[in-house]
N, C-alpha and C positions, 0 to 999 in steps of 0.2 A: 566310397565308390558309388553308393546309391545317389548321393548328391550330384556327383559329376555326371552320372548317367542321366539324371533329371535335367541338367543344364544342356546336355547334348540333344535331348528330346525337345526342349524349348527352342533351341537354335534351329533344329530341323523343321519344327512347326513354323518358325518365323520365316525360314527360307521358302517354305511352301506357299506362304502368303505374299511373296513378292510378285510384282508385275513382271512376268517373264517374256512376254511377246508383244510387239507393237505391230498392229495392222494398219496400214495406210490405204485409204480409199480415195482416189482422185475424182475429179468432176464427172468423168464419163461413167464411173461406177455408181453414181447417185444422180444420174441425169433425169430420171423420171420415176414414176411410182413402181414400175416393174423392177427397175435397178435397185431401188431401196429395199424392195421385198427380197431380192437376191442377196443383198448385203446381210439382211436379217437372217436369212437361211444359213449363210456362211458363219455368221457370228454364233448362231444357235448351236452349231456343230462344234464350236471351239470355246464356248463361254466359260467352261470349267478349267481352261488352261491358263488362267491369270493373264488376260489380254487387255490391252488398251487400244482404242480406236482413234486414229488421227484422220479427220475427214475434211475434204476440200469443199469449196462452194459447188453448188449443183450445176452440172452442165457448163454452159458458157456465161454463167452469172457474172463473173469478174469482168468479162468483156462488156457486158451490158451496163454494169456499174461505171466502168470507165467512160462509156459513151454518155451516160446520164451526167456524169461529172463534167465532161467536156461541154455539154449543152448548157448546163447551169453556169459555168464560168464564162462561156461565150455571151450569155444573156444576163450576166451579173445577178444570177439567182432569181430573175423575174420570169419564172415558168410555173404553170399549174401542175397538178398531180399527174398529168399525162406523161411527163418526163419519166416517171417511175412505173407507168402502167405495164410496160413489158415485163419488168422484174416481178411486180406484184402478181400479175396474171399467171406468169410461169410457175411461181411457187404455189399459188392457189390451186392450179390444176393438179400439182403433185399431191397437195394436202387432200383434195377431194378424192383423188385416186387411191390414197392410202386409207382414209378414214370414212369416206362416203358420207360426209357431213356430220358424223358422230364424234366430235372432238370435245375435250374438256374445256369449259369456259376459261379456265386459267391458262391453258395452252393458247387459245384464241387471243387472249389479252396479251400474252407474252409476245406472240408473233406480231400483233398490231403495234405493240410498243416498240419493237425493233425497227419496224418500217417508219414509225413516227420519228424515232431518233435519227434514222438515216436521212429522212426528209429534212430535218432541221440542220443536220451537218452539211448537207449538200448546198444549202443556201448561204453558208458562210464563205462566200467567194472572195473575201478580202484577205484570206490567209494564203501563204505560199502554196503553190500547187502540190508539191511533194507531201507537205504536211496534211493538206486537205485530202489528198488521195488516200493516205493511210487511215484517216479517221472515218472515211466513207466506205472504201472497198472492203474493209474488214467485215462488214455486215453480211457479205455473201456467206462467209464461213459460220458466223453466229446464227444466221437464219437456218442454214443447212443442218447444223448439228442440233438445233432446237427441234426441228421436224423429226430428225432421225431418233433423237432421244425419246420423243413421244411415241414414235412407232415401235421402237424396241420394247418400251414399257407395255404397249398394247400386246406385244407378242410374248409377254411374260419373261422377258430377258431383263433382269435387274441391271440398271445402268446408272452411273453417276456422271452427270454433266459437269465438265470443268472448263473454265474460261482461260484459254491459253495465254491471254494477256496478263494474267496474274502469275504465270510460271516462266514463260520465255521472256526474259528481261533484256532490253537493249543495252549495249555497252555505251552507246552514245545517243543522247536524247535528241540530237539534231540530225541524225543520219536516217532519214526516212526513205522508204521504198526499197532499201537494200540493207536492212539492219543486221548487225552481228550480235550474238548474245553476249551478255556479261556472264561468262561461264561460272564464276564463283557464286554470284547471286542466283543465277538460274539453277545451278546444281543444288544450292541450299534449299530452294523452294520445291523443286521437283522431287528430290530425294525423300521428302517427307511423305510423299504419296505411298511409298512402300510401307511406312509405319501405319498408315491409315487404311491400307488395302484389306478388303475382306474377300476371301475366295468366293467365286460365283458372281460377283458384281463386276460388270464391265465398265471400265473408265472410258469416257468419250470426250474428246477435245478437238480443237480446230487446228488444221494445218495453216501454214503461210503467215500467221499473224502472231504478234507478241505485244508487249507493252513497255512503258517506262517504269522505273523503279517506284515512282510515287503513285502509280496507278491512274494517272490523269490522261495519258495519251496512248493511242494505239500506234503500232509500227507494223510494217510488213517485211518479209525476208527476201523479197524478190519474186518475180513471177515463177510459178510452178514450185514454190518453196515448201510445199507440204512434205515432200520427201525429207528435206532438211529438218523440219519440225520433228518428224518421226525419229530421225537419227539423234536429235538433241535429247528427246525423252528417253530413248534407249540408252544413250551414254550415261545420263544422269541417274537412271534407275538400275544400271548394270543388268540390262535385259539380255536374254540369250540370243534373240534374233528379231529382225525387222522383216515384215512381208509387205511388199508393195503389190497391191491387187490392180491389174491392168486388163485392158480389153484385147490383149494379144497373148500368145502362148509363150510366156517367159521373155527373156532378153533376146531379141533378134539382132541379126547382123545388119539389118537395114529396115527402114520404114516400109511395111508391106503396102502402104498406099502409094508409094513411089517406085518400088522395085519388086519385080516378080521373083519367085523362087528364093525367098528369104529362108534362112535356117536359124534355128535356136542355138544360142551360145549356152551350153548346159552348165558350165562351171568355169568361172574365171576368177583370177585373184583381184584384190583391191586395186593394185597398180593399174591393171588393164581397165577396170571400171572407171578409174579417175581419168585415164587418157580419153576414153570414149565420152565421158561427161564433159571434159574440157573442150573437146572438139564439137560438142553440140548434140550428142545423142540425147533426145528429149525424154527418154524413158527414165533417166535418173538425173536429179538436180545436181549440179557440179559440187555443191558443198556437202552432199550427203555422206560421202565415203569416209572422210577423215574422222568424224566422231565415232564411227563404227570401227574403223581400223585401230584407233587408239585403245579400244577396249576388247578387240577381237570378236566383235559381234557379227554374226552371219546375216547377210542380206539376201532375201529371196524375192524374185520377181515371179508372180503367180497370176494365172488367168482367172478372173472372176467369171468369165463365160464358160470356162472348162476347168473347174476347180480340181478335177481328178487328174488333169495333165500335170506331169512332173514340172516343178518350177525350176527356173535358173538359179544357181547359187553363186554368191560372191563372198569370198572369204580370204583368209591369209595364205591359203595353199598356193603352190606353184604348179601350173599345168604345162607340160612339155609341148602340148599341141596347140597352145594359144595362137601361134602364128599361122596355123593351117587354115583358118577361116578369116578372110578379109571382111572388114566392116565398112559400110558406106553411110556417110553422114552428110546431110544437106541442111544448110542454114539459109533461109530466105531473108529478104528485106535487110540486106547488108549495105553498109556505106564503106567505100574504099577511100581513105584519105592519104594523100601524098604530101609530105612536108619537107621543105628545103630551106636552109638558112639563106637569108637575103644577102648576106655578105659573101656567099659562095665558100664559106668555110666548110671543113669536113664535118660529116655527121658523126662527130666524136662523142666521147662519154659525157662531156659537159652539155652538149646540145641534147643528147638523149635524156639526160637527167632532167633538163628543163621541160621537155615534151611530156615525159612520163609522169612528172609531178603534176602537170596540168591535168592529164588524163585521170590520175588518182583523185584529184580534188573534185573532178566532175563525175567520178564513178563510171568512167568509160573503160570497159573491158575489151581488150584486143583479142579477137578470135584468130587472127593470122598476122604475123609481123614479118616484114622484109626490109633489110637495110642495104644501102649502097654507099658509095663514097660521099654523095651529096644529098641523099634522100632517105627518108624513113617512110614506109608505107605500111598501113595496117587496116584491117577490117574490123568493124564493130556493128552491133545491132543498131539499125537506123533509128535515130532520135533527132528530130529537127532542132529541138531546143538545145541539146547537148552539142550538136554540130555547130550551131550558131555561137555558143559560148566558147567552144574550142577555138574557132577561128578568131574570135575577138581577143581571147587571152594570148594568142600566139602572133597576132598580126604585126607587132612591132619588130620582131626578130626573124619571122619566118614567112615564107610563101606557102599557102595551104590550098591545095586543089582536091577536089573530091568527085566521086561518082556515086549516085544513089541507085536503089532498086536492083541490087546485084545478088548473086547466089555465091555461097562459099561451099564448095564440094570437097569433102575430105575422105580419103581412103586409108583406113588403118590396116597395116600389114599388106601394103601395096604390092601388086604384081603387074608386070608390063601388060598394057592394053586393057586393063580393067575399066579405065575411064571412058573408053571410046564411045560406047552407046550413050552414056549420059551427056557427054559434052558435044555430041554431034549436032551441028548447026548453031552452036553457041560460040561467042567470041571469048577467048581466054585472055583476061587482062593480066593475071598474075598466075605463075606456076612455080611451086617450090616443093622440095621434098627433103626428107631425112632418111635414115636407114630403114625406117619402118612405116613412114607416113608420107603421103603426097596430098597436096592441097591445090585447088584451082579456084580462082576468083572469076566468075562467069557473068557476062552481061546478058 
């Protein structure tokens, strides 16, 4: 009996050393020195709870890197360092604000090395765009987490820096900018972290990025993919919960920058969160929920500005009052495509199969779909290159018409008249509804 008791004590000790909570901090939560200090204060209060941090690029760094990449490709790499000046100066301001010039030479060398690598990869403009995008844009997260790692160490918070590209492994080495994980290989690598975890040491890694199995190439998981990264790590580590730290008080029923009198959704089931994410609620990445639901892991949406405010909870429970609060979702920069068979045949299953196969190959996600006898119409996030390829791939059998610069307005748990204020003065190109959702395509 003593031996069995000893085994149970070992198991209990082992479970205590598991990584239990994943904290995800987005770009807004690390946008400047004050924001990083706020992150450190939150972490210091929870560092003994076996947490892992998943952190995005700082502020709008991803946008700036996209701009730099576009400039390099337009000029075939023939630009001087001014193309990166905005990104370098921005991070240097944050470093100065955090360390006041008192940094370890090894840290300075590390940050300089990352910018040199970025500079070199930006110049390789003979590579396909999507591939080069992933090899360059990933440096936003690498630089961000390197700075935060150094600052947490300065604050006497023991931290272990992890390169997400060695853990989140892409299932397809040619599927760049929207990679999906090879779950078997990813789980094999991430699960080992529990064996290596030491209580009191905070693990820190990057959101949005991953790598190929051979370790030679970077991939990204799609814009705003850091939520998905947090869910991947939580699933593979059998964590108890994921907390997304945002600049709003939990999960709201609308973007407070667009709508007045927003209210918090205090507790919703996974199914409702999936619906909201699918329709474009930017507070949660669409792929986030499934890995959490599969393991019954709770998702919290918490305010990093007001950490004492009660977070919103997303879990497997069913809430009877889910439908009492309508949610309003707006997606800008939409393209509406209308496709008709040239031979005036019906828009039947065969034609639909052809069109959707092309969309799948081009990684075009339809945010709204409407069909009639002779036409299929759908909205997707505007992308000039993908639109051009779509038209080229369908030109032999179909007529393709489109409108750019549109808005997609979705009301979840629709009630009559709720749309009136928002659509006033706008032209409604498409309107369609189901039992619980109404969508409007607006010019």
